[in-house]
N, C-alpha and C positions, 0 to 999 in steps of 0.2 A: 504493500500500500504506500509506504514511504517513497519507494522507488518510482511508483506511478505518479505520485504527487510531485516529486522532484522533476520528473520528465515533463509533466504538464506545465509546471512553472517555467522550465527552460524554454519549452515551445512557445509559451505566451510571451516571454521576454524577447525571444528571437523575432516573433511576429511584430512586437511593439517597436523593436529597433529597426526592423525592415521598413515599416510604415514611415517612421520618422526619418530614416535615411533617404527616402524618396520624397519627403515633404519639401515643398518649395515656397519661397516668398513670392507671391504673385502681386506685382505692383500695378495698381489701378489708378490712373489719373481720371478724375470724375468731377463733373460739374454738379452744382447744387441740386438740380431738379431730381436726379435719381439717387443722390447720396443717402437720403434717409432710408430708402428701400434696401440699398446695398448693406448699410449698417445693420439692418434687422435680419437680412438673409445670410450675412457672412458667417456668424457663429455656427449655424447648422451646416453650412457648406464646409467650413474648416473641420468640423467634427467628422463629417463623412469622408473627406479626402486626406486630411492631415496637412493640407497646404495652409499657409498663413496669408491672409489677404491684407495687403498694405495699401491703405487708402491715401491718395495724394489729391487733395481738393484744389479746384481752380475753375474759373469761369470758362465757358466754351469759346468765348471770343473777348475782344477788348484789348486795351493797351497795357493792362497791369502785368507785372512780371509773372504773376501766378497763373495767368491765362494758359490753358492747355497748349494752344499752338505756340505760344512764346516759350513755354517750358521745353517743348520738343525741339524748337529751333535752337535753344541753348545747348542741346545735347543731353538733357535730362532723360533718364531711362524709365520706361514703363513697358509692361507686358500688354496692357489693355488700356484703351481709352473709352470712356462712356460720357457722351456729351450730346448737345443739340444736333439733330440729324443733318441739317444743312451745313453746320460748321464741320461735322465729321466728313461730309462730302468734299470739302475743300482739302482736308488732309488726304483723302483718297486720291484726289486729283494730283496732289503733290507727291504721291507715292510714299506717303509716310505710314500707311497701313498695309497689311497683307491682303492681297486680292482674295475675295471669297469668304472673308471672315466677318464682314459686317453683319450684325445681328440686331434686328428691330426689337425694342424692349417695351416702351410705354409712351403714351401721350399725356400731356399735361396742360391744364387750362389755367388761365390767369384769375387770381383772386385778390381781395383787398383786406387789409387789417387796419385797426386803430389801436392805440394804447389801451391796455386793460383798465377799465373804470371810466373810460371816455364815453360820451354819448354814442349810441349806435345809429349810424346813418343808414338811409335807405338807398340801395343800389340795385333794386329789383327790376328796374326798367331803364330805358335810355334817358327818359326825362328826369327820373330821380337821381341817376348817376351823374348826369350833367349838373343838377342843382347842388349835389353833394360836393363835387369838385370845385364849383364856383364859390361855395361857402367855406371850403377848407382853407386854413391859414397856410398850409404847406403840403406838398405832395412829393413822395419819393418813389422811384422806380429803379429797376436793376440795370446793370451794364450788359445784360445778356439779351437773348431773343425777346423775352417778354417786355423788357424795358424799351427796346427799340420800337416795338409795336406801340406801346403806350405813348411814347414821346413823338413818334413820327406819324402814327396813323390814328390812334384812338382819340386824341385831343381834336384832330381835324374832323373825324367823323362826328364828334359831339358838337362841333362848331365853336369850340372854346379855346382854340390854340393861343390866340393873342392874350386872352384873359388869364391863362394859367401858366404860360411859359416862364414868367419871372418868379413864380413860387414853386416850380417843379424842379427837382434835383435828382441827378443820376447818382446812385450809390454803387461804388465800385467794389468788387471782390467779396464783400461781406454781405450777409443776408439783410435785405431791406427791413424785415420785421424787427431785427435787433436794434436798428436805429429808431424805429417807431416806438419800441418798448422803452427806450431811453427818453422819449419825449422830443426828439429832434425834429420829427415830422408828424403832422396830424394824421395823414393816411399814407398807406404804402401799398404798392402793387408788385406782385411777383407771381411766379407759378405756385399753385396751391401747395404742392409738395415741399416747397422751400419755406412757406409761411407757417405751416402747421407745427413743426418741431420747436418753434421759438416760444419761450416763456415770456410773460408780461404783455401779451397782446391779445386782442379779441379778433378772431377770424370772422369777418362780416359775411363773406360768401364769394361766389364766383361772379364775374361781371356778366351781364345779360348775353344770352346766346347769340343774338344778332350783332353783338359787338365783340364776340369772343375770338381769341386767337389760340390755336392749338399748337403746342410745341412737341415735336417728336424727339424722343431720346433713343439713341442707338449706340452700340458699342462695336469695337473692332480690335483685332490684335495688331500691335504696332509692327512696323517693318523691322525694327531692331530689337524685338522682344527676346529676352533671354530664356523665357519659358513659354513659347508659343502654344504648345499643346495644352498646358495648364490654363493659359489665358482663354483659349477657345472653349475649353471644358467649363470654365466659369460662366462665360457668356451663354452657353447652352443651358446651364442650370438656371440662370436668371430669366431666360426666355421660356422655361418649361412650365407646364400647368401648376405644379406645386408652389411655384413662386408668385403666382398671380394674385392670390388673396392678400399677401403681404404688400404687394405693390399697390393694390386698391386701398389698403388701410393708410397708406402714406399720401393719398390724394391723387393718385395717378390712375390712368386707364391702361391696363396691360394690352400689349399688342398680341393678337392671335394670328395663327398661321394664315397667310394670304393677304394680310394687311400690307399695303404698299408703303414704300419709303417716303419720307417727307424731307 
């Protein structure tokens, strides 16, 4: 019996060492929209595979040093990038990702927040959203896809571009909601999945459907990935049916098979 127990222990130890010998650090450069979903899904994936997910956050676009394209241009290493779909397309065109590895993950809508304890404005219709923005003392939006839409299109669609331009500010790199929580801005716009994790704010809701802008998030293995197989396996897991409920919980809409790229 002792010999059997000893043999079993040795076998289990060998298995443990084998799994950990094959374990890899999978580096993922990721923009804020999908970051909450990855953080929730990573522990289970790490448990299953033994790999360690290293999250490197940064915007999908923009001029800050932390922006994913700028990180890659400096030669920073990543196995996977997860970012706004059309920004990923530019990396594909520049041949910075591996052909055939693009994986569609989720769509995200734009929402609005105010500081916790502030009056709750009405944004349920085009008219009430317009009035809310006209009355707001200040407005914040992101430096990514949702922010570009808010500043370049939404204000024009509402017919208030001249009235709000002077009080609207682009927040670079950090979550818009974190600045609203500090009281720096009265209202803030960003993708819902980036608003929900922030403490100290009240999520008002999504902007009306007729004014909505949907951002696609997708991932790909980078050209210079040190662990390309592990990177593609992670993307497959994130796109699989078991991951979809978690993605929904973070405020996004999972992409199902057959959905076209954005």
